PDB file of N, CA, C and O in Angstrom:
ATOM      1  N   MET A   1       0.840  -1.156   0.000  1.00  0.00           N
ATOM      2  CA  MET A   1       0.000   0.000   0.000  1.00  0.00           C
ATOM      3  C   MET A   1       0.892   1.227   0.000  1.00  0.00           C
ATOM      4  O   MET A   1       1.978   1.222   0.579  1.00  0.00           O
ATOM      5  N   ILE A   2       0.419   2.284  -0.659  1.00  0.00           N
ATOM      6  CA  ILE A   2       1.110   3.557  -0.575  1.00  0.00           C
ATOM      7  C   ILE A   2       0.136   4.584  -0.021  1.00  0.00           C
ATOM      8  O   ILE A   2      -1.078   4.476  -0.193  1.00  0.00           O
ATOM      9  N   THR A   3       0.695   5.574   0.640  1.00  0.00           N
ATOM     10  CA  THR A   3      -0.115   6.611   1.266  1.00  0.00           C
ATOM     11  C   THR A   3      -0.413   7.733   0.269  1.00  0.00           C
ATOM     12  O   THR A   3       0.197   7.801  -0.798  1.00  0.00           O
ATOM     13  N   PRO A   4      -1.354   8.611   0.624  1.00  0.00           N
ATOM     14  CA  PRO A   4      -1.639   9.753  -0.247  1.00  0.00           C
ATOM     15  C   PRO A   4      -0.399  10.625  -0.519  1.00  0.00           C
ATOM     16  O   PRO A   4      -0.259  11.176  -1.610  1.00  0.00           O
ATOM     17  N   GLY A   5       0.483  10.745   0.457  1.00  0.00           N
ATOM     18  CA  GLY A   5       1.694  11.541   0.259  1.00  0.00           C
ATOM     19  C   GLY A   5       2.592  10.972  -0.816  1.00  0.00           C
ATOM     20  O   GLY A   5       3.156  11.720  -1.614  1.00  0.00           O
ATOM     21  N   ILE A   6       2.732   9.668  -0.850  1.00  0.00           N
ATOM     22  CA  ILE A   6       3.520   9.019  -1.902  1.00  0.00           C
ATOM     23  C   ILE A   6       2.802   9.155  -3.239  1.00  0.00           C
ATOM     24  O   ILE A   6       3.425   9.506  -4.242  1.00  0.00           O
ATOM     25  N   GLN A   7       1.511   8.885  -3.266  1.00  0.00           N
ATOM     26  CA  GLN A   7       0.735   8.977  -4.507  1.00  0.00           C
ATOM     27  C   GLN A   7       0.822  10.373  -5.114  1.00  0.00           C
ATOM     28  O   GLN A   7       0.878  10.515  -6.335  1.00  0.00           O
ATOM     29  N   ALA A   8       0.833  11.404  -4.271  1.00  0.00           N
ATOM     30  CA  ALA A   8       0.867  12.788  -4.746  1.00  0.00           C
ATOM     31  C   ALA A   8       2.184  13.141  -5.431  1.00  0.00           C
ATOM     32  O   ALA A   8       2.266  14.168  -6.105  1.00  0.00           O
ATOM     33  N   LEU A   9       3.205  12.321  -5.276  1.00  0.00           N
ATOM     34  CA  LEU A   9       4.492  12.587  -5.917  1.00  0.00           C
ATOM     35  C   LEU A   9       4.432  12.401  -7.425  1.00  0.00           C
ATOM     36  O   LEU A   9       5.289  12.912  -8.147  1.00  0.00           O
ATOM     37  N   GLY A  10       3.432  11.678  -7.907  1.00  0.00           N
ATOM     38  CA  GLY A  10       3.310  11.412  -9.342  1.00  0.00           C
ATOM     39  C   GLY A  10       3.857  10.048  -9.702  1.00  0.00           C
ATOM     40  O   GLY A  10       4.642   9.455  -8.962  1.00  0.00           O
ATOM     41  N   ASP A  11       3.424   9.560 -10.859  1.00  0.00           N
ATOM     42  CA  ASP A  11       3.746   8.195 -11.272  1.00  0.00           C
ATOM     43  C   ASP A  11       5.246   7.911 -11.351  1.00  0.00           C
ATOM     44  O   ASP A  11       5.700   6.864 -10.888  1.00  0.00           O
ATOM     45  N   GLY A  12       6.007   8.818 -11.922  1.00  0.00           N
ATOM     46  CA  GLY A  12       7.452   8.589 -12.041  1.00  0.00           C
ATOM     47  C   GLY A  12       8.131   8.485 -10.693  1.00  0.00           C
ATOM     48  O   GLY A  12       8.966   7.606 -10.480  1.00  0.00           O
ATOM     49  N   ALA A  13       7.779   9.378  -9.781  1.00  0.00           N
ATOM     50  CA  ALA A  13       8.371   9.350  -8.448  1.00  0.00           C
ATOM     51  C   ALA A  13       7.915   8.117  -7.676  1.00  0.00           C
ATOM     52  O   ALA A  13       8.703   7.521  -6.943  1.00  0.00           O
ATOM     53  N   VAL A  14       6.655   7.731  -7.833  1.00  0.00           N
ATOM     54  CA  VAL A  14       6.167   6.517  -7.163  1.00  0.00           C
ATOM     55  C   VAL A  14       6.976   5.316  -7.638  1.00  0.00           C
ATOM     56  O   VAL A  14       7.361   4.473  -6.828  1.00  0.00           O
ATOM     57  N   ALA A  15       7.234   5.230  -8.924  1.00  0.00           N
ATOM     58  CA  ALA A  15       8.030   4.118  -9.460  1.00  0.00           C
ATOM     59  C   ALA A  15       9.438   4.135  -8.866  1.00  0.00           C
ATOM     60  O   ALA A  15       9.964   3.080  -8.511  1.00  0.00           O
ATOM     61  N   ARG A  16      10.056   5.310  -8.753  1.00  0.00           N
ATOM     62  CA  ARG A  16      11.402   5.401  -8.162  1.00  0.00           C
ATOM     63  C   ARG A  16      11.386   4.999  -6.687  1.00  0.00           C
ATOM     64  O   ARG A  16      12.284   4.300  -6.218  1.00  0.00           O
ATOM     65  N   VAL A  17      10.363   5.444  -5.962  1.00  0.00           N
ATOM     66  CA  VAL A  17      10.243   5.106  -4.544  1.00  0.00           C
ATOM     67  C   VAL A  17      10.100   3.595  -4.371  1.00  0.00           C
ATOM     68  O   VAL A  17      10.801   2.998  -3.555  1.00  0.00           O
ATOM     69  N   LEU A  18       9.209   2.980  -5.124  1.00  0.00           N
ATOM     70  CA  LEU A  18       8.987   1.534  -4.972  1.00  0.00           C
ATOM     71  C   LEU A  18      10.213   0.730  -5.390  1.00  0.00           C
ATOM     72  O   LEU A  18      10.502  -0.308  -4.796  1.00  0.00           O
ATOM     73  N   THR A  19      10.927   1.192  -6.392  1.00  0.00           N
ATOM     74  CA  THR A  19      12.169   0.529  -6.794  1.00  0.00           C
ATOM     75  C   THR A  19      13.203   0.615  -5.680  1.00  0.00           C
ATOM     76  O   THR A  19      13.887  -0.367  -5.391  1.00  0.00           O
ATOM     77  N   ALA A  20      13.321   1.778  -5.057  1.00  0.00           N
ATOM     78  CA  ALA A  20      14.283   1.962  -3.961  1.00  0.00           C
ATOM     79  C   ALA A  20      13.921   1.094  -2.758  1.00  0.00           C
ATOM     80  O   ALA A  20      14.799   0.503  -2.129  1.00  0.00           O
ATOM     81  N   VAL A  21      12.637   1.019  -2.439  1.00  0.00           N
ATOM     82  CA  VAL A  21      12.208   0.182  -1.313  1.00  0.00           C
ATOM     83  C   VAL A  21      12.490  -1.284  -1.616  1.00  0.00           C
ATOM     84  O   VAL A  21      12.979  -2.011  -0.753  1.00  0.00           O
ATOM     85  N   ALA A  22      12.189  -1.719  -2.824  1.00  0.00           N
ATOM     86  CA  ALA A  22      12.423  -3.121  -3.193  1.00  0.00           C
ATOM     87  C   ALA A  22      13.903  -3.486  -3.146  1.00  0.00           C
ATOM     88  O   ALA A  22      14.252  -4.625  -2.836  1.00  0.00           O
ATOM     89  N   ALA A  23      14.772  -2.527  -3.452  1.00  0.00           N
ATOM     90  CA  ALA A  23      16.210  -2.796  -3.479  1.00  0.00           C
ATOM     91  C   ALA A  23      16.880  -2.618  -2.115  1.00  0.00           C
ATOM     92  O   ALA A  23      18.038  -3.002  -1.949  1.00  0.00           O
ATOM     93  N   PHE A  24      16.180  -2.046  -1.143  1.00  0.00           N
ATOM     94  CA  PHE A  24      16.803  -1.734   0.147  1.00  0.00           C
ATOM     95  C   PHE A  24      17.265  -3.005   0.851  1.00  0.00           C
ATOM     96  O   PHE A  24      16.496  -3.951   1.018  1.00  0.00           O
ATOM     97  N   ASP A  25      18.520  -3.013   1.258  1.00  0.00           N
ATOM     98  CA  ASP A  25      19.055  -4.135   2.026  1.00  0.00           C
ATOM     99  C   ASP A  25      20.096  -3.684   3.048  1.00  0.00           C
ATOM    100  O   ASP A  25      20.914  -4.483   3.503  1.00  0.00           O
ATOM    101  N   ALA A  26      20.062  -2.415   3.401  1.00  0.00           N
ATOM    102  CA  ALA A  26      21.064  -1.849   4.301  1.00  0.00           C
ATOM    103  C   ALA A  26      20.642  -1.943   5.764  1.00  0.00           C
ATOM    104  O   ALA A  26      20.796  -0.980   6.516  1.00  0.00           O
ATOM    105  N   PHE A  27      20.121  -3.076   6.168  1.00  0.00           N
ATOM    106  CA  PHE A  27      19.729  -3.270   7.559  1.00  0.00           C
ATOM    107  C   PHE A  27      20.975  -3.464   8.416  1.00  0.00           C
ATOM    108  O   PHE A  27      21.903  -4.180   8.041  1.00  0.00           O
ATOM    109  N   THR A  28      20.974  -2.812   9.570  1.00  0.00           N
ATOM    110  CA  THR A  28      22.084  -2.931  10.518  1.00  0.00           C
ATOM    111  C   THR A  28      21.503  -3.143  11.913  1.00  0.00           C
ATOM    112  O   THR A  28      20.288  -3.083  12.104  1.00  0.00           O
ATOM    113  N   ASN A  29      22.363  -3.387  12.870  1.00  0.00           N
ATOM    114  CA  ASN A  29      21.895  -3.502  14.254  1.00  0.00           C
ATOM    115  C   ASN A  29      21.290  -2.197  14.750  1.00  0.00           C
ATOM    116  O   ASN A  29      20.417  -2.206  15.618  1.00  0.00           O
ATOM    117  N   ASP A  30      21.750  -1.072  14.203  1.00  0.00           N
ATOM    118  CA  ASP A  30      21.219   0.226  14.623  1.00  0.00           C
ATOM    119  C   ASP A  30      19.804   0.469  14.114  1.00  0.00           C
ATOM    120  O   ASP A  30      18.957   0.966  14.857  1.00  0.00           O
ATOM    121  N   ASN A  31      19.536   0.123  12.853  1.00  0.00           N
ATOM    122  CA  ASN A  31      18.207   0.403  12.305  1.00  0.00           C
ATOM    123  C   ASN A  31      17.286  -0.808  12.298  1.00  0.00           C
ATOM    124  O   ASN A  31      16.123  -0.701  11.910  1.00  0.00           O
ATOM    125  N   ASP A  32      17.797  -1.960  12.725  1.00  0.00           N
ATOM    126  CA  ASP A  32      16.992  -3.195  12.758  1.00  0.00           C
ATOM    127  C   ASP A  32      17.446  -4.073  13.926  1.00  0.00           C
ATOM    128  O   ASP A  32      17.942  -5.179  13.713  1.00  0.00           O
ATOM    129  N   PRO A  33      17.280  -3.586  15.152  1.00  0.00           N
ATOM    130  CA  PRO A  33      17.850  -4.295  16.306  1.00  0.00           C
ATOM    131  C   PRO A  33      17.278  -5.691  16.535  1.00  0.00           C
ATOM    132  O   PRO A  33      17.926  -6.513  17.182  1.00  0.00           O
ATOM    133  N   TYR A  34      16.092  -5.979  16.026  1.00  0.00           N
ATOM    134  CA  TYR A  34      15.485  -7.293  16.232  1.00  0.00           C
ATOM    135  C   TYR A  34      15.659  -8.210  15.025  1.00  0.00           C
ATOM    136  O   TYR A  34      15.206  -9.355  15.052  1.00  0.00           O
ATOM    137  N   GLY A  35      16.301  -7.730  13.976  1.00  0.00           N
ATOM    138  CA  GLY A  35      16.563  -8.545  12.797  1.00  0.00           C
ATOM    139  C   GLY A  35      15.320  -8.912  12.012  1.00  0.00           C
ATOM    140  O   GLY A  35      15.305  -9.924  11.311  1.00  0.00           O
ATOM    141  N   GLU A  36      14.282  -8.105  12.119  1.00  0.00           N
ATOM    142  CA  GLU A  36      13.023  -8.436  11.451  1.00  0.00           C
ATOM    143  C   GLU A  36      12.917  -7.870  10.033  1.00  0.00           C
ATOM    144  O   GLU A  36      12.068  -8.317   9.261  1.00  0.00           O
ATOM    145  N   HIS A  37      13.749  -6.911   9.679  1.00  0.00           N
ATOM    146  CA  HIS A  37      13.732  -6.299   8.345  1.00  0.00           C
ATOM    147  C   HIS A  37      12.322  -5.837   7.973  1.00  0.00           C
ATOM    148  O   HIS A  37      11.887  -6.025   6.836  1.00  0.00           O
ATOM    149  N   ASP A  38      11.611  -5.236   8.922  1.00  0.00           N
ATOM    150  CA  ASP A  38      10.209  -4.877   8.675  1.00  0.00           C
ATOM    151  C   ASP A  38       9.941  -3.376   8.672  1.00  0.00           C
ATOM    152  O   ASP A  38       8.787  -2.958   8.577  1.00  0.00           O
ATOM    153  N   CYS A  39      10.992  -2.556   8.774  1.00  0.00           N
ATOM    154  CA  CYS A  39      10.791  -1.116   8.805  1.00  0.00           C
ATOM    155  C   CYS A  39      12.131  -0.436   8.522  1.00  0.00           C
ATOM    156  O   CYS A  39      13.172  -0.860   9.023  1.00  0.00           O
ATOM    157  N   ALA A  40      12.090   0.624   7.712  1.00  0.00           N
ATOM    158  CA  ALA A  40      13.312   1.384   7.459  1.00  0.00           C
ATOM    159  C   ALA A  40      12.949   2.705   6.816  1.00  0.00           C
ATOM    160  O   ALA A  40      11.860   2.868   6.267  1.00  0.00           O
ATOM    161  N   ILE A  41      13.872   3.641   6.893  1.00  0.00           N
ATOM    162  CA  ILE A  41      13.761   4.894   6.165  1.00  0.00           C
ATOM    163  C   ILE A  41      14.748   4.819   5.006  1.00  0.00           C
ATOM    164  O   ILE A  41      15.925   4.506   5.184  1.00  0.00           O
ATOM    165  N   VAL A  42      14.235   5.115   3.821  1.00  0.00           N
ATOM    166  CA  VAL A  42      15.016   5.027   2.596  1.00  0.00           C
ATOM    167  C   VAL A  42      15.035   6.408   1.941  1.00  0.00           C
ATOM    168  O   VAL A  42      13.976   6.935   1.599  1.00  0.00           O
ATOM    169  N   PRO A  43      16.210   7.003   1.762  1.00  0.00           N
ATOM    170  CA  PRO A  43      16.242   8.273   1.034  1.00  0.00           C
ATOM    171  C   PRO A  43      16.081   8.026  -0.462  1.00  0.00           C
ATOM    172  O   PRO A  43      16.770   7.186  -1.040  1.00  0.00           O
ATOM    173  N   VAL A  44      15.173   8.760  -1.076  1.00  0.00           N
ATOM    174  CA  VAL A  44      14.959   8.688  -2.517  1.00  0.00           C
ATOM    175  C   VAL A  44      15.052  10.119  -3.035  1.00  0.00           C
ATOM    176  O   VAL A  44      14.154  10.934  -2.823  1.00  0.00           O
ATOM    177  N   ASN A  45      16.158  10.407  -3.719  1.00  0.00           N
ATOM    178  CA  ASN A  45      16.479  11.781  -4.103  1.00  0.00           C
ATOM    179  C   ASN A  45      16.473  12.625  -2.837  1.00  0.00           C
ATOM    180  O   ASN A  45      17.277  12.357  -1.944  1.00  0.00           O
ATOM    181  N   ASP A  46      15.630  13.608  -2.713  1.00  0.00           N
ATOM    182  CA  ASP A  46      15.615  14.445  -1.508  1.00  0.00           C
ATOM    183  C   ASP A  46      14.425  14.134  -0.612  1.00  0.00           C
ATOM    184  O   ASP A  46      14.051  14.946   0.233  1.00  0.00           O
ATOM    185  N   ILE A  47      13.834  12.963  -0.797  1.00  0.00           N
ATOM    186  CA  ILE A  47      12.639  12.568  -0.036  1.00  0.00           C
ATOM    187  C   ILE A  47      13.007  11.446   0.934  1.00  0.00           C
ATOM    188  O   ILE A  47      13.692  10.494   0.560  1.00  0.00           O
ATOM    189  N   GLN A  48      12.545  11.564   2.188  1.00  0.00           N
ATOM    190  CA  GLN A  48      12.717  10.487   3.166  1.00  0.00           C
ATOM    191  C   GLN A  48      11.458   9.612   3.114  1.00  0.00           C
ATOM    192  O   GLN A  48      10.361  10.066   3.440  1.00  0.00           O
ATOM    193  N   VAL A  49      11.632   8.380   2.708  1.00  0.00           N
ATOM    194  CA  VAL A  49      10.527   7.435   2.564  1.00  0.00           C
ATOM    195  C   VAL A  49      10.641   6.386   3.658  1.00  0.00           C
ATOM    196  O   VAL A  49      11.729   5.875   3.926  1.00  0.00           O
ATOM    197  N   LEU A  50       9.539   6.071   4.278  1.00  0.00           N
ATOM    198  CA  LEU A  50       9.510   5.043   5.314  1.00  0.00           C
ATOM    199  C   LEU A  50       8.661   3.887   4.822  1.00  0.00           C
ATOM    200  O   LEU A  50       7.567   4.090   4.295  1.00  0.00           O
ATOM    201  N   PHE A  51       9.169   2.666   4.993  1.00  0.00           N
ATOM    202  CA  PHE A  51       8.312   1.510   4.750  1.00  0.00           C
ATOM    203  C   PHE A  51       8.182   0.727   6.036  1.00  0.00           C
ATOM    204  O   PHE A  51       9.109   0.664   6.843  1.00  0.00           O
ATOM    205  N   LYS A  52       7.028   0.136   6.214  1.00  0.00           N
ATOM    206  CA  LYS A  52       6.726  -0.625   7.427  1.00  0.00           C
ATOM    207  C   LYS A  52       5.896  -1.828   7.028  1.00  0.00           C
ATOM    208  O   LYS A  52       4.930  -1.706   6.274  1.00  0.00           O
ATOM    209  N   ILE A  53       6.275  -2.988   7.536  1.00  0.00           N
ATOM    210  CA  ILE A  53       5.527  -4.215   7.275  1.00  0.00           C
ATOM    211  C   ILE A  53       4.849  -4.633   8.569  1.00  0.00           C
ATOM    212  O   ILE A  53       5.499  -4.768   9.606  1.00  0.00           O
ATOM    213  N   ASP A  54       3.548  -4.836   8.503  1.00  0.00           N
ATOM    214  CA  ASP A  54       2.787  -5.314   9.657  1.00  0.00           C
ATOM    215  C   ASP A  54       2.331  -6.736   9.392  1.00  0.00           C
ATOM    216  O   ASP A  54       2.157  -7.144   8.244  1.00  0.00           O
ATOM    217  N   TYR A  55       2.140  -7.479  10.463  1.00  0.00           N
ATOM    218  CA  TYR A  55       1.806  -8.896  10.394  1.00  0.00           C
ATOM    219  C   TYR A  55       0.412  -9.116  10.962  1.00  0.00           C
ATOM    220  O   TYR A  55       0.179  -8.931  12.156  1.00  0.00           O
ATOM    221  N   TYR A  56      -0.504  -9.508  10.102  1.00  0.00           N
ATOM    222  CA  TYR A  56      -1.892  -9.714  10.511  1.00  0.00           C
ATOM    223  C   TYR A  56      -2.262 -11.189  10.416  1.00  0.00           C
ATOM    224  O   TYR A  56      -1.569 -11.987   9.785  1.00  0.00           O
ATOM    225  N   ASP A  57      -3.366 -11.521  11.057  1.00  0.00           N
ATOM    226  CA  ASP A  57      -3.912 -12.862  10.864  1.00  0.00           C
ATOM    227  C   ASP A  57      -4.426 -12.964   9.427  1.00  0.00           C
ATOM    228  O   ASP A  57      -4.477 -11.957   8.721  1.00  0.00           O
ATOM    229  N   ARG A  58      -4.799 -14.142   8.994  1.00  0.00           N
ATOM    230  CA  ARG A  58      -5.213 -14.347   7.607  1.00  0.00           C
ATOM    231  C   ARG A  58      -6.462 -13.551   7.238  1.00  0.00           C
ATOM    232  O   ARG A  58      -6.691 -13.284   6.058  1.00  0.00           O
ATOM    233  N   ASP A  59      -7.268 -13.169   8.218  1.00  0.00           N
ATOM    234  CA  ASP A  59      -8.479 -12.392   7.957  1.00  0.00           C
ATOM    235  C   ASP A  59      -8.235 -10.887   8.004  1.00  0.00           C
ATOM    236  O   ASP A  59      -9.163 -10.103   7.808  1.00  0.00           O
ATOM    237  N   LEU A  60      -6.999 -10.479   8.260  1.00  0.00           N
ATOM    238  CA  LEU A  60      -6.617  -9.068   8.350  1.00  0.00           C
ATOM    239  C   LEU A  60      -7.401  -8.324   9.424  1.00  0.00           C
ATOM    240  O   LEU A  60      -7.756  -7.158   9.251  1.00  0.00           O
ATOM    241  N   VAL A  61      -7.668  -9.010  10.539  1.00  0.00           N
ATOM    242  CA  VAL A  61      -8.417  -8.406  11.638  1.00  0.00           C
ATOM    243  C   VAL A  61      -7.505  -8.145  12.838  1.00  0.00           C
ATOM    244  O   VAL A  61      -7.555  -7.066  13.429  1.00  0.00           O
ATOM    245  N   TYR A  62      -6.685  -9.113  13.196  1.00  0.00           N
ATOM    246  CA  TYR A  62      -5.830  -9.030  14.381  1.00  0.00           C
ATOM    247  C   TYR A  62      -4.370  -9.209  13.979  1.00  0.00           C
ATOM    248  O   TYR A  62      -4.057  -9.593  12.852  1.00  0.00           O
ATOM    249  N   HIS A  63      -3.491  -8.921  14.927  1.00  0.00           N
ATOM    250  CA  HIS A  63      -2.083  -9.230  14.694  1.00  0.00           C
ATOM    251  C   HIS A  63      -1.933 -10.736  14.559  1.00  0.00           C
ATOM    252  O   HIS A  63      -2.698 -11.503  15.145  1.00  0.00           O
ATOM    253  N   SER A  64      -0.947 -11.148  13.788  1.00  0.00           N
ATOM    254  CA  SER A  64      -0.717 -12.573  13.573  1.00  0.00           C
ATOM    255  C   SER A  64      -0.309 -13.249  14.876  1.00  0.00           C
ATOM    256  O   SER A  64       0.457 -12.681  15.654  1.00  0.00           O
ATOM    257  N   PRO A  65      -0.809 -14.446  15.119  1.00  0.00           N
ATOM    258  CA  PRO A  65      -0.383 -15.179  16.305  1.00  0.00           C
ATOM    259  C   PRO A  65       1.053 -15.684  16.191  1.00  0.00           C
ATOM    260  O   PRO A  65       1.698 -15.965  17.201  1.00  0.00           O
ATOM    261  N   ASP A  66       1.559 -15.799  14.947  1.00  0.00           N
ATOM    262  CA  ASP A  66       2.926 -16.258  14.716  1.00  0.00           C
ATOM    263  C   ASP A  66       3.422 -15.656  13.400  1.00  0.00           C
ATOM    264  O   ASP A  66       3.261 -16.266  12.343  1.00  0.00           O
ATOM    265  N   PRO A  67       4.032 -14.444  13.458  1.00  0.00           N
ATOM    266  CA  PRO A  67       4.438 -13.763  12.233  1.00  0.00           C
ATOM    267  C   PRO A  67       5.348 -14.572  11.315  1.00  0.00           C
ATOM    268  O   PRO A  67       5.392 -14.303  10.115  1.00  0.00           O
ATOM    269  N   GLY A  68       6.064 -15.541  11.838  1.00  0.00           N
ATOM    270  CA  GLY A  68       6.953 -16.349  11.022  1.00  0.00           C
ATOM    271  C   GLY A  68       6.268 -17.476  10.285  1.00  0.00           C
ATOM    272  O   GLY A  68       6.895 -18.157   9.473  1.00  0.00           O
ATOM    273  N   ASP A  69       4.991 -17.685  10.554  1.00  0.00           N
ATOM    274  CA  ASP A  69       4.267 -18.796   9.940  1.00  0.00           C
ATOM    275  C   ASP A  69       3.321 -18.258   8.860  1.00  0.00           C
ATOM    276  O   ASP A  69       2.297 -17.659   9.188  1.00  0.00           O
ATOM    277  N   PRO A  70       3.649 -18.462   7.579  1.00  0.00           N
ATOM    278  CA  PRO A  70       2.801 -17.938   6.510  1.00  0.00           C
ATOM    279  C   PRO A  70       1.406 -18.568   6.469  1.00  0.00           C
ATOM    280  O   PRO A  70       0.507 -18.021   5.830  1.00  0.00           O
ATOM    281  N   ALA A  71       1.214 -19.688   7.129  1.00  0.00           N
ATOM    282  CA  ALA A  71      -0.107 -20.315   7.150  1.00  0.00           C
ATOM    283  C   ALA A  71      -1.102 -19.513   7.992  1.00  0.00           C
ATOM    284  O   ALA A  71      -2.315 -19.641   7.820  1.00  0.00           O
ATOM    285  N   VAL A  72      -0.578 -18.682   8.910  1.00  0.00           N
ATOM    286  CA  VAL A  72      -1.472 -17.904   9.776  1.00  0.00           C
ATOM    287  C   VAL A  72      -1.209 -16.402   9.682  1.00  0.00           C
ATOM    288  O   VAL A  72      -1.738 -15.623  10.475  1.00  0.00           O
ATOM    289  N   THR A  73      -0.383 -15.997   8.702  1.00  0.00           N
ATOM    290  CA  THR A  73       0.043 -14.603   8.635  1.00  0.00           C
ATOM    291  C   THR A  73      -0.187 -14.009   7.256  1.00  0.00           C
ATOM    292  O   THR A  73       0.092 -14.633   6.232  1.00  0.00           O
ATOM    293  N   GLN A  74      -0.700 -12.797   7.258  1.00  0.00           N
ATOM    294  CA  GLN A  74      -0.799 -11.983   6.048  1.00  0.00           C
ATOM    295  C   GLN A  74       0.036 -10.734   6.304  1.00  0.00           C
ATOM    296  O   GLN A  74      -0.217 -10.017   7.272  1.00  0.00           O
ATOM    297  N   ARG A  75       1.012 -10.463   5.469  1.00  0.00           N
ATOM    298  CA  ARG A  75       1.880  -9.300   5.649  1.00  0.00           C
ATOM    299  C   ARG A  75       1.389  -8.155   4.772  1.00  0.00           C
ATOM    300  O   ARG A  75       1.027  -8.347   3.611  1.00  0.00           O
ATOM    301  N   ILE A  76       1.386  -6.975   5.350  1.00  0.00           N
ATOM    302  CA  ILE A  76       0.990  -5.774   4.627  1.00  0.00           C
ATOM    303  C   ILE A  76       2.114  -4.753   4.758  1.00  0.00           C
ATOM    304  O   ILE A  76       2.513  -4.396   5.866  1.00  0.00           O
ATOM    305  N   MET A  77       2.623  -4.285   3.617  1.00  0.00           N
ATOM    306  CA  MET A  77       3.644  -3.247   3.628  1.00  0.00           C
ATOM    307  C   MET A  77       2.976  -1.913   3.283  1.00  0.00           C
ATOM    308  O   MET A  77       2.186  -1.815   2.343  1.00  0.00           O
ATOM    309  N   VAL A  78       3.310  -0.912   4.057  1.00  0.00           N
ATOM    310  CA  VAL A  78       2.874   0.455   3.778  1.00  0.00           C
ATOM    311  C   VAL A  78       4.111   1.278   3.485  1.00  0.00           C
ATOM    312  O   VAL A  78       5.073   1.269   4.253  1.00  0.00           O
ATOM    313  N   VAL A  79       4.080   1.991   2.364  1.00  0.00           N
ATOM    314  CA  VAL A  79       5.159   2.883   1.969  1.00  0.00           C
ATOM    315  C   VAL A  79       4.622   4.295   2.089  1.00  0.00           C
ATOM    316  O   VAL A  79       3.589   4.628   1.508  1.00  0.00           O
ATOM    317  N   MET A  80       5.329   5.125   2.849  1.00  0.00           N
ATOM    318  CA  MET A  80       4.836   6.475   3.137  1.00  0.00           C
ATOM    319  C   MET A  80       5.989   7.463   3.178  1.00  0.00           C
ATOM    320  O   MET A  80       7.152   7.070   3.261  1.00  0.00           O
ATOM    321  N   LEU A  81       5.662   8.740   3.119  1.00  0.00           N
ATOM    322  CA  LEU A  81       6.642   9.756   3.418  1.00  0.00           C
ATOM    323  C   LEU A  81       6.958   9.641   4.911  1.00  0.00           C
ATOM    324  O   LEU A  81       6.055   9.400   5.712  1.00  0.00           O
ATOM    325  N   ALA A  82       8.208   9.808   5.289  1.00  0.00           N
ATOM    326  CA  ALA A  82       8.560   9.714   6.702  1.00  0.00           C
ATOM    327  C   ALA A  82       7.755  10.720   7.517  1.00  0.00           C
ATOM    328  O   ALA A  82       7.437  10.461   8.678  1.00  0.00           O
ATOM    329  N   SER A  83       7.428  11.848   6.932  1.00  0.00           N
ATOM    330  CA  SER A  83       6.647  12.872   7.633  1.00  0.00           C
ATOM    331  C   SER A  83       5.206  12.465   7.876  1.00  0.00           C
ATOM    332  O   SER A  83       4.516  13.096   8.677  1.00  0.00           O
ATOM    333  N   GLU A  84       4.733  11.417   7.199  1.00  0.00           N
ATOM    334  CA  GLU A  84       3.364  10.940   7.398  1.00  0.00           C
ATOM    335  C   GLU A  84       3.227   9.989   8.576  1.00  0.00           C
ATOM    336  O   GLU A  84       2.111   9.671   8.988  1.00  0.00           O
ATOM    337  N   TYR A  85       4.348   9.532   9.125  1.00  0.00           N
ATOM    338  CA  TYR A  85       4.287   8.520  10.191  1.00  0.00           C
ATOM    339  C   TYR A  85       3.826   9.107  11.489  1.00  0.00           C
ATOM    340  O   TYR A  85       3.720   8.393  12.486  1.00  0.00           O
TER     341      TYR A  85
END
């Protein structure tokens, strides 16, 4: 999912943002202390973009009882401007 702030950047910028998020792999102990790789801030040109992955049950109602088990987990990524968080 993308937020209204990302959508307002226009199609070209949205494509650049999503490409940057997909390529991000610079997780460290400082920005990912639990090793979950589920949230980061990615600079895209002069824009600070934040992505966050949440773990829901299969019905998308509650948090997943076991985020590591795909049989009971549905993951949702939200890509937003860092200022929207």
